[in-house]
N, C-alpha and C positions, 0 to 999 in steps of 0.2 A: 497283778497290774501290768498293763501293757505301756510301753514307751508313751504313748499319745494319752495318757489317764491324767493329764493337768490341763492348765488353763493356755497352754504353748499353740498357736496356729501353727507353728511350723516346728521340728524338733529334726535336726541332722546328728546322725551316729556313727562316728568312725569313719566319716566317708572319705574313699582314698579313689585317687584317678592317676594314674600313671601313662606314658606316651613311650614308645618304642622309637627312635629316630634312626633313619636311615644311612647305613655305612656308606663307603666307597667299594665298587668294584664287587656290590652284592654282597659286603659282609656284613653281618649283625651291626646295629648300632648300639649305642646307649639307650637306656630307660630313665627317661625324666621323670621325676616323681611329682606331677604340678601339684596333687592335692595329698595331705598325708594326715590320716585318723584325724580329721577336722569334727570338734562339735558345736552345734549352733542350736540355740534355744530364741525364737521371737514371740514375744506375748502380743497379743492384737490389739491395735490401734496404736503401736508404738511405730518408733524408727530406731532402728537397728543399722550401724553402720560397721562394713567391712573395710579396714584398710589397710595400704600398703604399695611398695613399690611395683614398678611396672615387672613382670614375671612372677608375682610371688604368688600367684593362682589364683587370684580373685574371683576373676570372668571365668575361669574353670568351674569353679564354686558355683557360681551363680548358672552354667549351663548345666551342670549337673543335675542342682535344686528342680529346676523347670524341665529336666528331663530332654533337653535337646543332646546332652552326653548322658552316656551309660557310664554310672561309678563301677568300679572294680571290687572296691568292697563298702560296705555301711549300707545304714537304712536313713530312709527319709519317710517323715511321716507330717502329713497335711493332715491339721484337725486328727481325727481318729483313725485315720488310713494311712498305710504303710505305701506309698505311691512309689517306691522305688521297686517294688515286686508287682506292678502293673507295664501292662504291656497294649499296644494299639489300640481300640477301641475301648478298654477299660478307661485309659487316660483323659478321655475326652471331657468327662466331667471336671476335672482338675484343670484343663487349658480355659475354659470358662474363669475360675475362681484365681489364677496365680499368671499374671502376666509379665511379659518382659521388656524392659524398655531399653535401647541401645543408645550406645554414644553418638552412632551414626545412622542419625534419623533420616539421612536424604537415602542410604540404602536399605532400608525398612521401609521406605514408603517407594510405589510404584511410579515411575517418573511421569508415564501416559495418563496418571488416575487424576482427577480434581479431587480436592479436599473432601468432596462428598462420596467419590467411589472410594478414596484410600480408609474413610473413617467407617463406612458403613459395611467393607466388604465382610468383615467377623460376621455380621448378621446375614449377610446371604448366605455365607456357607452354613450357618446354622439353617436358615430356609424357614424359620417359622414365624415372620412377621412381614407386614405388608408394605407396597413402596411408601404410602405415605405415613405408616408408623415408624420405618427406618427414617426416612426424611426429616421428619418430627424430633427424634432422640439425636441424630447428626447435629441438626440447626442447633439444639440445647446444648448439647457440648461444645460446639463454636463458640457460643458465648460464653460459657462457663470456663474455657478455654484462656481468653481473652484475646480472641481474633474476630475480626468484623463481621456483618453479615453476608455482606459479597464476596466474603472469600470460598463460599460453598461451591462454586462454579470454576473457580480458579485452579489451575494446574500445580500440582505440589512444587514442581520446580520452579514457581515464581514466588516462592516464599523465602524469607530469609532461614539461615541458620535457625535464630531463636523461635521463629514461628512454627519452622518445619518439627520443631523438639515440639511445640503446643499440639501440633497436628498429631504427632506420633503418639503423647497423652492421651489426646481425645480417643484415638482409636484402640488403643488401650483399655479405653472407661467403659469403651461400648457396650461392653458385655458385662459391665457390671461385676468386676470382680474383686475380691477381698484381698488380696495381696497383691503388690507389685515390687519387684526387684529393678533397680535401677542402676543398670550396668554403664557407671561413668555418664550419666545420661548429661549431665552439665558439663562436661569436659570440650574445649574446643569452644565455648559460648563466652564472649567479653565479660567482665565483670559486673557491669551493669545488667546484663541479659541474664547471667545465671542467678543473680538476687531475684529480678522478676519470674524467672521459673522456678527457683525455690519457692519463694511467697505464692505461687499459686499451687503447689504439690501441698504447701499446708494448708492453705485454705481448702482444698480437695479432700486433704484426708478428714479435715473438720467435716464438711458436708457427708461424706461417702462411708463414713468409719472405715479407711481404710488402714493396711497395716503396710510397711514399707521395710525393704532392704535394701541401702544402699550400698555400692562398691563405688570405691573412691578411693583417688591418691593425694584426695586435697583434704588432710586435715584440719586446717582452718576452716573453711569451708562446711565442712558436713556435721563440724564438733558443735556448730551455733543451733541444728537441728535436732541431732539425734539421742535417743535418750540411752544408749549403751554404744558405744567402740570396742571394736576388734579389731585386731592389728594380726595381719598374716606375713610370712616371711618363710620362704623355700616350701611354699606348699604348706606349712604350719599355722596352727593361730598361736601365737607366742603371748598375746596379753589381751584382757578383756577389762573394761571399765565404763564407768560413768565417764561423759567428756572432761569434767574440773579434775577428776582425779588424773585422767590420762595425761591431760596437759601439763598441771602441775607436779606429777610425779613419777613419770616413767619410768619402768623399769627394764623392759628389755631394751638392749643396745638398739635393736631397731626401729623401737619405739621411740629412743632418745634423739635416734637420726631423724624419724620423721617430725619429731615436735621441733627442734632444731631448724630445720629445714625451713616450717611452718613459719617458726618467727624471724627469720631471715627475710622471706618472701613480704612477711607483713611488714617488717620494717620497711623494705625497698618499698613497697607501694606506699608507706605514710611519707618517705621522703620526698616521693616524685610527685605525692598531693599537694607537700607543702612548697616543692619548687615550683608547681604549677600555680600557687593560688600568690606568687609573689609579684 
């Protein structure tokens, strides 16, 4: 039986990634272990969240999974194929099926492009559809992500942060992937916009049968939608469980710290809301 012989859409086994820092005067620097022996399983049509403080290795893990970084050790299986062993053109079919959405949507979108050009670019690279087919699919996605119809010919620099994140989601969906990794995709948005984009993602998951891997530092937000939460600290996966269990009975000190921070922020938000209501 292979590692992929189960129902998981993604399986990661003993993944490790280290970086050598540069020392002064050409001396050899230190080695930073960004990810250490991480195991991860994601079931189709589920939402798995990886949470942790800044520098815990969450984003490095995401970049290794989509092969923007090459892991030093370990295996990555997407359905029944070990993609960690693939190179170059062998990876192209999996680029379609697995998409990464970043926090900085402005940096991910060409500022010279209109919304139409930004969303349809992956289809142009694919080169298999006519201009009418591409425009039809873009218009449908623009409607689905909650942008106005006249947005299609507007430059991406003329959209708000929340609207640009909707554009990034539409661009990621244009090739009809099965799996989305959202790396702090809701960070930097105000609370109202976060809720709107999160609700949009849940609606899109139901319509397209998507599977999500959320990378986040916000335990309160992500616990509202995740089926499972995994906590990273210093490159290691230190705890995992159902959101209710993680929030009620955190075991690892880092998880306790995240839960306490989440409760404190929630208390501040409630206090602010109560003050504003007076």
